[in-house]
C-alpha angles and dihedrals in degrees: 000000000000119000125231109296097198093067095051095038097048106030137351129193119239127213092268092056097252122128123237133193123239102047115186091352087077104011137070098006131144138175114285135199092010093164091061090048089056089050089050091053090049089050091056091049089051090049091053092048091047092049092047089057089051094050090047098048105025131091115184090202087074089067091064109025133051133231126262129220090277095052094254121142111241112245093025115131095198095062124111086272121033100257098169092122096035102082104146123090114219126184109224104199115057091195092058090051089049092048092050090055096055114110099235098030120126091204114099129204089240087069095050112107110261134177138193117250139176093234139359111273122235127199119263119249095226108022145022116273126198139209111211133194121266107292113258140129112028093355100098097197126119121231092248091050089048089055092047089051089056089251091295121128095145091128090063095055123113118238089259091053092046092052091049090050091053087056089055090248098115159186081175126030128195122248101229103147126053114234139194132209108257109175093328094310121104106239112205118231108221099229107089123213109261092205093052093046091051093053091044093054092045089056091053099251121166120265114283119209115232099188123135087248087085091063093041096053096057091039092056090049092052091048097045115126093244093050092050092048091050091051091050091052091046089053089062091054094047094046096051093123088056091050092051095048102035099028098039120014100034097050089046090055094044094047093052090047090051092051092049091049090050087053096051107020102033095145093057099039099084090053093044091048095052094046094045091048092056092047093049098047090050090049094050091047090052090052088057090050089053094050095051091048098244089121120036126336102288099106117146116265126202092207114098121208131000117337144153106290089221092063112096125180122191119221134179092241090071091052091051090050091051092052091049091047092055090046091049090051091055092045091049093054093046092045094051093049091046093049090052089051093055094051090092090060096049093098090060090048089053091056091049094048091050088066092055093042093055091045092050087053090056098041097039095168088073090077091057099037098078088065088075097059088036091059092047092049092047092055091044093050093050089052093042096049092047090050091047092054091051092044093054089052098041097106121121121255107234134170113249124242097226100160088209137125100259100149116178135175113254112211092201096047090039093221143077112279120203099179127065089021097118120118129256131250138175114260116212113195122208093253089064089059090051090048091052092050090049090049092055092045090051091054092052095045094047091048093049091046094054092045089050091049090050092048092049093051091050092047091051092050094048092046089055089052094049100044094045091072113158094002129106102237122190088212093068131111102005114002096058091078093053092044089052090050090051092051091049094051093045103041117007111042091102092052092049090048090052093050093048090046090053092054092044092050092050091048091050091051089048090052092050092047090048090051091051090047091053092050092049090047090059093048136060092269095086109121111248100186121084089239091056092047092048091050090048093052092044091054090051091051092046092049092052091046091053090048093050092045093052092049091048094048090047092054093052091042090059088055092054091044089055092047104038104020090226124151118273098260093043091049090048090053092050092047093047092050091049092049094048091050091051102030094134091050098046101035100060095047098041097048095054094041092047092050092056092045091048090052088049091054090049090051090056094044094045089050088054090051093048093050090046089057090051094049093046089053090069119111090249092069097038100058145021123025094323094060112129120218093224136353089224102095098038089050093048091048091049089049091050093046090048090052092049092049090048089050090056093052099035088053085077089068097031097051091040091058094044094046094048093047093047090047091047092050091049090046092051092044093055100039105024089239129044102268097168097046105120119237089248090063093049090047091052094053094043101234142342092279090056089050091055093044091054099045102036127075125236114298 
């Protein structure tokens, strides 16, 4: 049985009979959940080791550019040749490309001979042009001269080299098909040049296949799942200025503005929040409509640089954008209808927010405090994203074992080589997949931990404010925040780590179950009977209820940890008992207040997404080497970062309301009436009748 909290929180008697302020907030505390804190420290060590492996083995250029016939990454300046300007991957032999596209062929496009170029070659209108291997051996041409010669040194070849080239074995290969730059790979256009084919045949070259398979083979490679995933990750690296501005600076500014407006314009803020939310979600949805081409002519294009406007290339990114656009349309309609439904409850939300507004006015340091966890998270995210880019590109470049006839002329050996002529690819071992999963889990746990620390500090500060009623406390208005931080660092880090781990573990299980559900949905295991479908939907509802309950209990547990200094599970039990005893009081107030705060967070995050769309529409991200494949992932990341930043700052209001209400319920439960409620709280709610109307359910 727990004793009365009010006595120990507000005042406690000493051995000499005098009464002191602070109670259990300062007194009789000890470190809790130390074992979990040790695990958390070990987790950080593992994260550093995992990231070190990524920085050592990874190369983010691999996410954007392909490999040449020597295993070099196009665009890399530290290769055997300096390829910093040669970013495009071009397949030299059209017959190898054709063979890789045949249905039953064992030859893969990864084994076709490819080279890095400055631009995609096009056939000449009056002669036959060539693309030759990198100059070496007896070819006395520098790399820069080779580029200036449009990669063509056919005139310097010996008769043996020329004959080998006519057999499509190099070192020079004819340019028969026009090509365009599609995500730094030269996509062949099926229609061959009649002039080039005529000259090729006159010179005695081998037969070249002109089937549509040539176009299909490269197109399938560009649209493979791995290629699309790499491009999405590369987009994050290219759009880092957008992430800093729209995912960091902008939500910081908007969150502080929102808190200041809550402080000074509390009566109008619920209305402003609902209206602004509707405007923003409509705006973001319209941006998606623009990018898929359903409104205007600003649809994303995979082709880089100037090209024939009649050439169209389909990519998976456009399909993904269309799916998200349809989803956003549905969410927009539901959100607007829901926001209209809560308008009737806005007056109650105003009363709730007044409590937090008055408290923020007293403990003014709370407005500034979230900048501390914000700064820590900003540094962590910069490190984490950089490590993620290296981790996704940390495979090992190996030569394929193609077991195919891929003979090619070697300029150094001065002869045609038919072994060790297979192409190169990046090998990802299973432990890299485990490292990536751990990296994502680490991000979620670290984020939850810092949010939990911030919430606990705020709860401790607000509890000091509530239980110091009628007493002049040196902790108020500024030092209570720093005292709460000190108590957290000294006593409760293990408990906070355990709470954040609980949420992270539940979310991970939910993610795995959702992945299994999606796989079953695409197979024959989907339940067809109405009983099976009902059971499936019920399990989904139950899973989400458990998730929401754990998050809610965690939030209240952090309050009790800040007040009592108990371990996480003990604090959870105290909070749960207090909530169950006052469910009618707490439920009505919390639900309405949380809805308005949730809409406020969405306003900040949607603003981040809208500005991300605007920044990504700049010429820098639509052409040249900084072109992004799709605005989808950078926008989603900016939205997520904006939501996290808003969560840190809005926790000032959220935790203030929850802490005051829990303290008020405990105060009322112990004394019949709220004896410790400060005059400022009574003044905010008008009178005691208003207090009861707000916190009690319908009679």
